[in-house]
BAPA-921690 format. One record per residue: z negated, x negated, y of N, C-alpha, C in turn; residue in three letters; residue number from 0. Coordinates in steps of 0.001 Angstrom, whole numbers, plus 500000, padded with zeros to 6 digits. Layout:
BEGIN
n.Z n.X n.Y ca.Z ca.X ca.Y c.Z c.X c.Y residu num
Z X Y Z X Y Z X Y ALA NUM $
...
END
This chain:
BEGIN
n.Z n.X n.Y ca.Z ca.X ca.Y c.Z c.X c.Y residu num
499915 498993 498644 499957 500415 499766 500135 498885 501306 MET 0 $
500394 499547 502839 501059 498529 503510 499914 498826 504107 SER 1 $
499135 501017 504101 498130 501086 505145 497238 502095 503685 LEU 2 $
495589 501937 503638 495140 503207 503096 494166 502796 503973 GLN 3 $
493950 504135 504389 492028 504800 505067 491665 505558 504371 LEU 4 $
490051 505408 503622 489462 505389 502774 487876 506565 504141 ALA 5 $
488374 507738 504029 487354 508319 504544 486221 507147 505495 GLN 6 $
487431 507330 506314 487070 506854 507646 486299 507705 509065 LEU 7 $
485299 507200 509048 485285 507579 510259 484592 507038 511737 GLY 8 $
484524 508159 512851 484146 507136 514107 483841 507702 515119 LEU 9 $
482735 506687 515234 481497 507361 516769 481377 506573 517935 VAL 10 $
481606 507035 519011 481626 505479 520280 480110 505473 520458 HIS 11 $
479636 504766 521436 478640 504353 521681 477397 505523 522102 PRO 12 $
478573 506352 522882 477795 507788 524017 477591 508905 522627 ASN 13 $
477562 508963 521384 477238 510070 519995 478441 510750 520120 GLY 14 $
479412 509922 520747 480755 511363 520295 481180 510668 518950 HIS 15 $
481223 511861 518087 482554 511097 516726 483925 511552 517054 ARG 16 $
484787 510562 517173 486481 510056 517435 486916 511537 515576 ALA 17 $
486653 510255 514669 487001 511203 513378 485891 511194 512334 LEU 18 $
486355 511719 511195 485428 512702 510642 485431 511788 509506 ASN 19 $
485534 511514 508398 486355 511222 507149 487701 511197 507165 ARG 20 $
487921 510755 507493 490129 510217 507720 490599 509947 506198 VAL 21 $
490980 510318 505527 492372 509152 504700 493216 509803 504738 SER 22 $
494007 508255 504618 495676 508519 504380 496097 507302 504068 LEU 23 $
497710 507560 503119 498225 505938 502014 499215 506006 503039 ALA 24 $
499952 505035 503001 501040 504895 503863 502170 503055 502892 LEU 25 $
503115 503150 502371 504008 502258 501657 504119 501365 502601 ALA 26 $
504298 500923 502019 505870 499251 502621 507019 500621 503267 ALA 27 $
507359 500529 504638 508019 500836 505028 508130 502398 505186 GLY 28 $
506781 503353 504960 506494 504330 505385 506899 504804 506987 GLU 29 $
507476 505727 507062 507643 506531 508092 507041 508465 508668 ARG 30 $
505549 507909 509801 504858 509044 509689 504517 509035 510974 LEU 31 $
504316 510498 511302 504241 510842 513228 502135 511474 512842 ALA 32 $
502005 511478 513606 500653 511848 513406 500581 512969 514749 VAL 33 $
500425 514223 514604 500635 514916 515998 499497 515528 516462 ILE 34 $
499080 516825 516755 497812 517033 517360 497858 517045 518835 GLY 35 $
496570 518344 518817 496248 518600 520690 495684 517365 521253 PRO 36 $
495154 517321 522310 494802 516176 523059 493720 516035 522432 SER 37 $
492007 515021 522587 491528 514906 521416 490582 514571 520193 GLY 38 $
491924 515246 519569 492710 515215 518094 491803 513484 517368 ALA 39 $
491903 512911 518234 491028 510931 517622 492392 510283 516937 GLY 40 $
493630 511300 517759 495576 510357 517213 494934 509385 517447 LYS 41 $
494695 508699 518861 494351 507218 519360 493431 506350 519021 THR 42 $
492700 507053 518415 491114 505933 517567 491945 505691 516453 SER 43 $
492199 506526 515177 492950 506336 514570 493994 504949 513829 LEU 44 $
494829 505108 515092 495535 503873 515675 495614 502510 515583 LEU 45 $
493841 502859 516821 493516 501280 516193 492219 500927 516054 ARG 46 $
491568 501422 514935 492145 501542 513329 492394 501058 512841 LEU 47 $
493897 501552 512546 494564 501428 511895 495000 499408 512346 ALA 48 $
495062 499160 513192 495336 497264 513919 494004 497003 514072 ALA 49 $
493170 497121 513317 491943 496669 513241 491440 495752 514850 ALA 50 $
491941 496912 515503 491185 497085 517605 490151 497550 517253 GLY 51 $
489113 498889 516972 488906 498671 516526 487543 498968 515128 LEU 52 $
486696 498308 514649 486211 498538 513547 485904 499963 512796 ARG 53 $
485810 500679 511877 484971 502180 511851 483195 501973 511078 PRO 54 $
483377 503244 512042 481488 503405 511700 481419 504276 510194 THR 55 $
481914 504496 509767 481694 504580 507893 483608 504437 507332 GLU 56 $
483666 504455 506397 484684 504654 505289 485256 502748 505439 GLY 57 $
486635 502969 504770 486709 501517 504576 488639 501603 505112 ARG 58 $
489233 500826 505395 490226 500837 506118 491214 498831 504657 ILE 59 $
492264 499290 504725 492702 497841 504083 493943 497837 504344 GLU 60 $
494482 496783 505555 495348 497178 505759 496521 495152 505638 ALA 61 $
497673 495632 504582 498460 494847 504225 497794 494425 503269 LEU 62 $
497461 494441 502682 496546 494022 501285 495160 493341 501520 GLY 63 $
494115 493343 502690 493210 493237 502861 492190 493709 504096 ALA 64 $
490704 494378 504169 489915 494326 504156 490034 493343 505696 ASN 65 $
490651 494117 507481 489861 493279 508514 488990 492874 508346 PRO 66 $
488113 493833 507973 485958 493562 508633 485511 492535 507887 TRP 67 $
486851 491676 507066 485779 491415 505558 486457 489639 505731 GLN 68 $
487187 489692 506463 488104 488064 506568 487531 487651 507757 LEU 69 $
487108 486308 507391 486952 485248 509023 487853 485334 510261 SER 70 $
487912 485151 511411 487965 485342 512765 489022 484701 512164 ALA 71 $
489478 483978 512308 491183 483335 512211 491554 483575 511451 SER 72 $
491800 483948 510136 491566 485454 509166 492152 486527 510262 GLY 73 $
491177 487557 510681 491973 488946 511080 492618 487991 512099 LEU 74 $
492256 487078 512627 493571 486400 513720 495091 486798 513535 LYS 75 $
495251 486672 512541 496622 486251 511690 496829 487652 510521 ARG 76 $
496221 488318 510584 495927 490003 510236 496710 490611 511654 LEU 77 $
495581 490573 512407 496585 491288 513985 498015 490939 514477 ARG 78 $
498024 489196 514160 499595 489446 514133 500856 489799 513289 ALA 79 $
500645 490111 512461 501558 490825 511504 501007 492531 512289 ARG 80 $
499906 493419 512507 500773 494387 513357 501191 494440 514539 ILE 81 $
501594 495041 515391 502363 495220 516151 501565 497086 516769 GLY 82 $
501313 496660 517576 500610 498709 518326 500865 498176 519671 LEU 83 $
501867 499669 520485 502025 500021 521226 501648 500254 522053 ILE 84 $
500664 500396 522917 499347 501567 523865 500892 502529 524587 HIS 85 $
500272 503721 525530 500206 504773 525958 500827 503703 527365 GLN 86 $
499678 503379 527820 499610 502186 529245 499816 500762 528343 ALA 87 $
500782 500322 529043 500706 498725 528111 499856 498239 528622 PRO 88 $
499430 497493 527537 498284 496263 529205 498935 494574 529330 PRO 89 $
499692 494810 531003 500611 494308 530977 500220 493815 531480 ILE 90 $
499503 492230 532120 499706 491542 533534 500922 492323 534581 PRO 91 $
501039 492483 535811 502039 493126 535965 502600 492608 537128 LEU 92 $
502270 490894 537002 502210 490140 537531 503625 489315 536854 ARG 93 $
503522 489806 535541 504910 489354 534847 505828 489535 534925 LEU 94 $
507267 488381 534577 508407 489062 534437 508441 489608 533760 ARG 95 $
509869 489998 533666 509797 490969 532052 510164 490059 530946 VAL 96 $
510488 489132 531265 510903 488484 529544 510242 487555 529420 VAL 97 $
509016 487698 530047 508111 487004 529745 506564 487526 528892 THR 98 $
506791 489122 529497 505906 489724 529079 506507 490202 527564 ALA 99 $
508495 490168 527243 508165 489930 525976 508115 489021 525060 VAL 100 $
507844 487609 525281 507970 487123 524955 506551 487194 523942 LEU 101 $
505719 487796 524951 504002 487594 524762 503795 488349 523083 ALA 102 $
504837 488979 523095 504625 489525 521822 504531 488852 520594 GLY 103 $
505341 486952 520214 505169 486454 519399 504555 485238 519807 ARG 104 $
503679 485758 520671 501770 484836 521050 501339 484666 519683 LEU 105 $
500388 485684 518988 500189 485745 517647 500752 484846 516796 GLY 106 $
501858 483926 516440 502839 483449 515907 503437 482608 516296 ALA 107 $
503291 482043 517318 502977 480706 518078 502377 479982 518260 TRP 108 $
502170 478411 518561 501800 477352 518848 500781 477878 519869 SER 109 $
499635 477508 520093 498850 477576 521703 500537 476654 522675 LEU 110 $
500328 475364 522113 501390 475038 523738 502970 475173 523739 ARG 111 $
503351 476139 522133 504850 477147 523016 504627 477942 523767 ARG 112 $
503101 478651 522820 502654 479803 523959 502500 479361 525218 GLY 113 $
502078 479047 525767 501580 478560 527019 503166 477518 527892 LEU 114 $
504109 476614 526906 504927 476735 528070 505836 477162 527747 ALA 115 $
506249 478510 527066 506795 480270 527621 506566 480497 528742 SER 116 $
505529 480342 530015 505215 480838 530664 506120 480245 531527 LEU 117 $
505978 478919 531133 506093 477578 532381 507787 478151 532508 VAL 118 $
508416 477788 531769 510189 478800 531270 510019 479583 529741 TYR 119 $
510444 480481 530089 510584 481314 528760 511326 481141 527196 PRO 120 $
509978 481064 526710 510916 479727 525216 512534 481346 523916 ALA 121 $
512571 482689 524919 513641 482835 524475 514328 483921 524838 ASP 122 $
515114 483447 525789 515324 484231 527277 516987 485325 526045 ILE 123 $
517316 484652 525094 518380 485138 524718 517542 486384 523833 VAL 124 $
516458 486135 523625 516088 487209 522454 515507 488291 522740 GLY 125 $
514629 487937 524036 514238 488468 524540 515388 489798 525327 ALA 126 $
516642 489186 526112 517426 490421 526490 518543 491189 525334 ARG 127 $
518180 491046 524362 518870 491815 523340 518215 492918 523414 GLU 128 $
516534 492652 523117 514934 493266 522497 515985 494504 523608 VAL 129 $
516149 493996 524943 515761 494918 525921 517066 495678 525742 LEU 130 $
517998 494732 525533 519107 495767 525650 519220 497348 525257 ALA 131 $
518335 497186 523873 518247 498432 522584 518046 499381 523619 ARG 132 $
516695 499136 524953 516118 499732 525571 516840 500416 527441 LEU 133 $
517604 499477 527088 518823 499553 528233 517876 499925 529377 ASP 134 $
517313 498557 529622 516794 497877 530001 516604 496412 530224 LEU 135 $
518048 495270 529863 518339 494196 529763 518481 493662 531216 SER 136 $
518669 494666 532388 518847 493653 533859 517944 494214 534323 ASP 137 $
517094 493982 533611 515166 493994 534749 514416 492581 533573 ARG 138 $
515696 491936 533167 514835 490886 532329 513799 489886 532953 LEU 139 $
514603 489740 534716 513212 489121 535099 513160 489398 536575 PHE 140 $
512818 490257 535948 512090 491222 537443 510594 490931 537256 GLU 141 $
509448 491408 538005 507902 490989 537960 508163 492477 537647 ARG 142 $
506665 493393 536814 506075 493903 536398 505811 495129 537097 CYS 143 $
505297 494646 538324 504973 495133 538964 506156 495733 540170 ASP 144 $
506664 495575 539572 507869 495981 541065 508894 497189 539650 ARG 145 $
508799 497344 538557 508662 498735 538010 508564 499998 537815 LEU 146 $
509617 500833 537449 508435 501870 537456 507299 502677 535750 SER 147 $
506486 503331 535473 505837 503521 534855 506652 504119 533728 GLY 148 $
507385 504713 533606 508640 504833 532606 509365 502946 531995 GLY 149 $
509219 502294 533143 510584 500488 532329 509008 499945 532276 GLN 150 $
508084 500526 532968 507066 499767 532166 506532 499564 531002 LEU 151 $
506857 501416 529870 506457 501725 529156 507607 501630 528011 GLN 152 $
508578 501037 529093 509594 500116 527427 509759 499022 527350 ARG 153 $
509095 498834 528100 508783 497220 528241 507657 496698 526853 VAL 154 $
506422 497186 527385 505408 497562 525768 506076 497788 524474 GLY 155 $
507386 498851 524727 508165 499818 523630 509070 497594 523061 ILE 156 $
509780 496759 523665 510131 495660 523444 509266 494624 523053 ALA 157 $
508155 494669 523437 507354 493662 523181 507089 493092 521833 ARG 158 $
507210 494750 521472 506230 494939 519496 507761 494568 518965 VAL 159 $
508287 495029 519558 510061 495137 518422 510176 493642 518271 LEU 160 $
509935 492701 519831 510214 491051 519821 508895 490796 518390 TYR 161 $
508292 490770 518461 506843 490177 517385 507711 490881 516273 GLN 162 $
508167 491816 515734 509010 491509 514227 507496 492293 513332 GLN 163 $
506809 492568 513882 505269 492680 513075 506009 493877 510940 PRO 164 $
505107 493397 510330 505245 494338 508868 504649 495856 509040 GLU 165 $
503608 496401 510045 503339 497572 510557 503071 497667 512215 VAL 166 $
504012 498268 511788 504549 498805 513534 503646 500627 513546 LEU 167 $
502503 500837 514791 501730 501370 515081 502375 501646 516385 LEU 168 $
502472 503426 517002 503346 502897 518455 501723 504594 518564 ALA 169 $
501139 504103 519909 500008 505488 519888 501024 506267 521131 ASP 170 $
501839 507225 521813 502816 507757 522567 503279 507230 523166 GLU 171 $
503819 506697 522381 504953 505176 522775 506115 505763 524093 PRO 172 $
506701 506759 523727 507515 507933 524821 506549 508360 526000 VAL 173 $
505797 508984 526378 505234 509751 527016 505507 509514 528272 SER 174 $
505796 508343 529092 506005 508210 530394 508301 508362 530886 ALA 175 $
508560 509368 528784 510018 508600 529498 510706 510435 529609 LEU 176 $
511323 509857 530582 512060 511764 530102 512132 511497 528689 ASP 177 $
513439 512790 528840 514564 513679 527522 515372 512338 526517 PRO 178 $
515817 512005 527497 517052 511493 526532 516684 509418 526557 ALA 179 $
515353 509313 527353 515628 508199 526942 514027 508390 525809 LEU 180 $
512997 509250 526149 512556 508825 524305 512615 509099 523476 ALA 181 $
514293 509594 523347 515227 510113 522063 515506 508570 521837 ASP 182 $
516165 507963 522600 516526 506570 522548 515108 505080 522084 LEU 183 $
514064 506169 523009 513345 504347 522277 513041 504905 520619 ALA 184 $
512563 506239 519979 512334 506406 518941 513675 506139 517951 LEU 185 $
514439 506461 518651 515328 506120 517508 515322 504248 517238 SER 186 $
515629 503563 518068 514732 501994 518592 513833 501704 517480 GLN 187 $
512464 502856 517352 511415 501963 516783 511694 502586 514957 LEU 188 $
512867 503584 514901 513503 503926 513410 514384 503183 512991 VAL 189 $
514867 502486 514680 516340 501228 513127 515584 499782 512865 ALA 190 $
514464 500148 514315 513303 498464 513573 512813 498458 512544 GLN 191 $
511800 500331 512323 511739 500413 510763 512196 499921 509151 ASN 192 $
513633 500578 509141 515128 500814 508222 515247 499482 508482 GLU 193 $
514985 499008 508606 515834 497739 509231 515392 495634 508408 ARG 194 $
514174 495926 509294 513254 494965 508917 511804 495664 507451 SER 195 $
512164 497404 507003 510762 497337 506206 509354 497686 506952 GLY 196 $
509587 496724 507891 507919 497894 508481 507545 499430 508606 ALA 197 $
506380 499185 508040 505780 500775 508095 505875 500933 509620 THR 198 $
505847 502329 509634 505973 502758 511576 505003 504245 510918 LEU 199 $
504269 504048 511833 503349 505223 511931 503383 505454 514106 VAL 200 $
503154 507156 514142 502973 507281 515988 503076 508482 516201 ALA 201 $
502073 508089 516868 501267 509602 517360 502143 509720 518888 SER 202 $
502550 511123 518406 503181 511841 519686 502520 512809 519951 LEU 203 $
502520 513571 521278 502635 515017 521470 503894 515638 521634 HIS 204 $
504723 514859 521397 505992 516346 521586 506499 516083 519855 ALA 205 $
505969 517564 519841 506211 518432 518216 507858 518168 517897 VAL 206 $
508958 518412 518855 509858 518005 518095 509801 516251 518162 ASP 207 $
510014 515563 518357 510314 514366 518734 509700 514177 517490 LEU 208 $
508241 514239 516921 508593 513887 515361 509181 515153 514495 ALA 209 $
509270 516009 514306 510183 516720 513324 511356 515928 512992 LEU 210 $
512284 515846 514222 513565 515017 514082 513576 513456 513500 LYS 211 $
512323 512764 513862 512222 511028 513598 511739 510681 511983 TRP 212 $
510808 511927 511801 509792 511000 510924 510518 512206 510184 PHE 213 $
509861 511614 508373 509900 512529 507609 508712 512627 507080 PRO 214 $
507379 512165 507366 506086 512674 507419 505705 513725 508628 ARG 215 $
504415 514233 508204 504049 514624 509592 502230 514474 508952 ILE 216 $
501637 514242 510143 499946 514216 510050 499433 515194 510602 VAL 217 $
499005 516103 510751 498358 516922 512187 496794 516196 511957 GLY 218 $
496547 516401 513240 495421 515768 513252 494828 517623 514601 MET 219 $
492993 517715 514123 492438 518563 515223 490841 518352 515110 ARG 220 $
490300 517600 515973 488924 517383 516176 488320 515988 515324 ALA 221 $
488883 515580 515234 488981 514636 513959 489185 514510 512848 GLY 222 $
490443 515244 512768 490158 515362 511080 491549 515857 511131 GLU 223 $
492239 515553 509405 493126 515960 509313 493150 517276 508685 VAL 224 $
493877 517988 509965 494542 519116 508978 495210 519034 507775 VAL 225 $
496437 519027 508247 497502 518632 507023 498306 517821 507032 PHE 226 $
498877 517333 505772 499526 515807 505818 500758 516588 504829 ASP 227 $
502127 516569 505404 503094 517329 504737 504334 516452 505400 ALA 228 $
505429 516227 504200 506573 516483 504134 507438 517200 505416 ALA 229 $
508158 516893 506167 508342 517739 507317 509311 518784 506912 THR 230 $
509990 518187 506695 510628 519776 505861 510347 521196 505307 ALA 231 $
508761 521020 504724 507081 521641 504817 506378 522218 505771 SER 232 $
506167 521461 506460 506000 522062 507643 506085 523767 508546 VAL 233 $
505335 524343 508503 506313 525592 508818 505710 526040 510676 THR 234 $
505962 527218 511178 506046 527138 512234 504131 527606 511952 PRO 235 $
503868 528419 511510 502869 528194 511118 501137 527541 511158 GLN 236 $
501981 526504 510722 501184 525796 510603 501314 524577 511947 MET 237 $
502107 524626 512172 502731 523719 513879 501842 525337 514660 LEU 238 $
501808 526122 514627 500755 527191 515675 498894 527164 515499 HIS 239 $
498985 526937 514018 497356 526534 514373 496959 525917 514777 ASP 240 $
497593 524709 514328 497667 523229 515406 497103 523129 516311 LEU 241 $
497832 524200 517141 497639 524248 518724 496962 525549 519414 TYR 242 $
495754 525926 518246 496029 527333 518871 495018 527042 519453 ALA 243 $
494209 526440 519902 493165 525238 520311 494517 525623 522189 THR 244 $
495311 525097 522277 495919 524821 523384 496532 526292 523472 GLU 245 $
496404 527300 524102 496748 528767 523717 499097 528436 522767 GLY 246 $
498273 527980 521814 499603 528524 521195 501290 527409 521579 ALA 247 $
501405 527095 522645 502214 526484 522671 502087 525172 522338 ALA 248 $
503087 524944 521544 503487 523553 521610 504775 523088 522364 LEU 249 $
503885 521919 522938 504006 520735 523500 505613 520252 522899 PRO 250 $
506865 519902 524038 508191 519717 523484 508870 518693 524454 THR 251 $
509776 517889 523339 510401 516779 525116 511812 516967 525442 GLN 252 $
511935 518393 524746 513345 519237 524902 514119 518765 524312 GLY 253 $
513995 518311 523454 515184 518308 521815 514515 519393 521375 VAL 254 $
516433 519460 520320 516302 520953 520324 515249 521234 518417 PRO 255 $
513980 522089 518890 512901 521688 517341 513668 522502 516476 LEU 256 $
513487 521674 515426 514441 521777 513977 514182 522944 513585 PRO 257 $
512277 523806 513782 511931 524941 513039 512315 526186 514627 LEU 258 $
512136 527301 514109 511971 528357 515150 510451 527907 515952 PRO 259 $
509905 528521 516640 509203 528076 516800 508309 529523 517197 LEU 260 $
506834 529835 516648 506050 530197 516251 506194 531935 517041 PRO 261 $
506725 532879 516821 506562 533642 517828 505573 535051 518255 GLN 262 $
504961 534727 519619 503407 534792 520319 503553 535869 521632 THR 263 $
502794 536323 521712 502906 537526 522885 502627 536493 523700 ALA 264 $
503520 536423 525027 503620 535465 526347 503639 533884 526289 GLY 265 $
504136 534131 524322 503620 532338 524218 504573 531894 525274 ASN 266 $
504168 530526 525189 505708 529654 526648 505116 528400 526206 VAL 267 $
506726 527416 525751 506717 526142 524787 507512 525345 526879 VAL 268 $
505936 524564 526873 506660 524164 528262 506905 522500 527822 PRO 269 $
508017 522325 528223 508734 520703 527983 507890 519990 529259 LEU 270 $
507515 518695 528164 506975 517477 528658 507381 517167 529897 ALA 271 $
506276 517297 531502 506790 515775 532359 507834 514618 532581 ARG 272 $
508849 514623 532635 509871 513337 533002 509221 512650 533407 PRO 273 $
508804 511259 532717 508727 510390 533543 509733 509367 534975 GLY 274 $
509586 508445 535000 510372 507321 535728 511337 506304 534920 CYS 275 $
512636 506671 535513 513099 505583 534977 513034 504065 534731 ARG 276 $
END
């Protein structure tokens, strides 16, 4: 298994329980989307899978190892094999785009090569190629503080694509993108999954994108898994029940849903607010 989560629980220092007895198993190369209302625990789940948080209960195995039984150096090597795309990329805004993208390989490079790349980018061609996949190659030498929110989010995606991890985790990776760019970005994550065999797990607020690009869907609410099913077997009623606390409205990104929407009195399905290009 590429990822195996067994009865995971997470309680934050303030006492809030973010996850409760969550179990999932993913084979190498599998592709899975996690959906659910705000506060469902999707981000916490991905941070645990990335070995960025230690679970309060349960056990996690990533790429054949329990992260929390490794030495500090072993944990660092494991994290270099896992890529996490953040909803708001933690990129220093004074960096140039090319440097931010090349930072994806810092975990695999020596300290000397990493420091040298800050002075003169070590792989301009490689950075340009991955940015071109996201329609962003013209921003190669731009400073990140001059980018829009949507452009910065695509730089964060490009950085992890350049990293070429064995497990690719994406936390709301297209929340700041308009529908066309969101679709493009997800197509590139899927292409990476198919090309390299990397396991891909993405949390998505837009249900239509999850149904379009992922063959397996996990629905979460209140820190628990409500369903874990093949996309073809996900029904409108399952989606309606999952989002019942949000007024039965299914959040979408403007891509036609492959399933009919649940018909309820006064039900409105809002489009996700487009971000900046």
